[in-house]
N, C-alpha and C positions, 0 to 999 in steps of 0.2 A: 504494500500500500504506500503510495507516495505521500509526501507531506501535504501537497495540495488536496488530495483526496481526504486525508485525515482532518484537515481544516474544515472541509465541507461537512464531514460527519460530526465534528465537534459543534459546529454551528447548528446542526440538526438536533443534537442533544440539548443545546442551549434553548432552542425553540420549544422543545418538549417541556423543559423546566418552566419556561415562561408561560406556556399554555396551561400547565398545571397550576401555576401561581394565579393566573387570571381566573381560572375556574374556581379556585379556592376563595379568591376575593369575591367572586360573584355569589358564592354561597353565603357569605357574610353580609353582602350589600342588599339594599332594598331598592325598588324602583326598576332600574334597567338591568337587573341581575340576569334576566334571561338572555339579553343580547350580549352581555359581557361573558357569560358562560359559553355561549355559542362561539364567540370570537376566540375564547381560550381553547375550545375544542378544535377549531380550524387551525389555529397556530400550532397546536400539538400535532395535528395530522400532517401539516406541512413539515414539521420537524422530523416526524417519523419517516417521511419520504426521503428527506436529506440524509437521515441517519442510515437508512438501508441502501440508498442508491448512490450516495456520495456525489461526485462531480457530474456523473451521468445525468442526474436530474436537471441540473442547470443547463447542460448541453442539449437535452431534449427540449426544454422550453425555448432555447435559443433557435433550434432548428424549426420548431413549430411556428415561431413568429416570423421566420424568414420567407422570402419569395420562393425559395428553392426547397420547400418542405417535402415536395413529392419527388425530388431527384433520387433519393435512395431507392424508392420503390421502382422508379423507371429503370434505373441501372440493374436492379435485381431481375426485373421482367425481361430486359434485353439479354442478360446473361442466360436466363433460362431458355429463351427462344433460340439463342445460338447453340446451346447444348442439345436441344431437341432436333435441330437441323442437321447435326452431325451424323 
């Protein structure tokens, strides 16, 4: 595991802790506790994604936002077509 990947995973663990803290605060608060608890759950879920996926999660979001998001699929299909033609 590279240092860069380890940093992504540590940031994921930090987000999980922050999500837990937000949920804990929401249980003690009144009024907007439901929204704060939901936000804490979403932050923790995002942290879990980072913890499990590391830098690949950030790269996947970057690819999905780009104009070329369908390029890997097109390359894959072209390779499969060439292999079938042989």
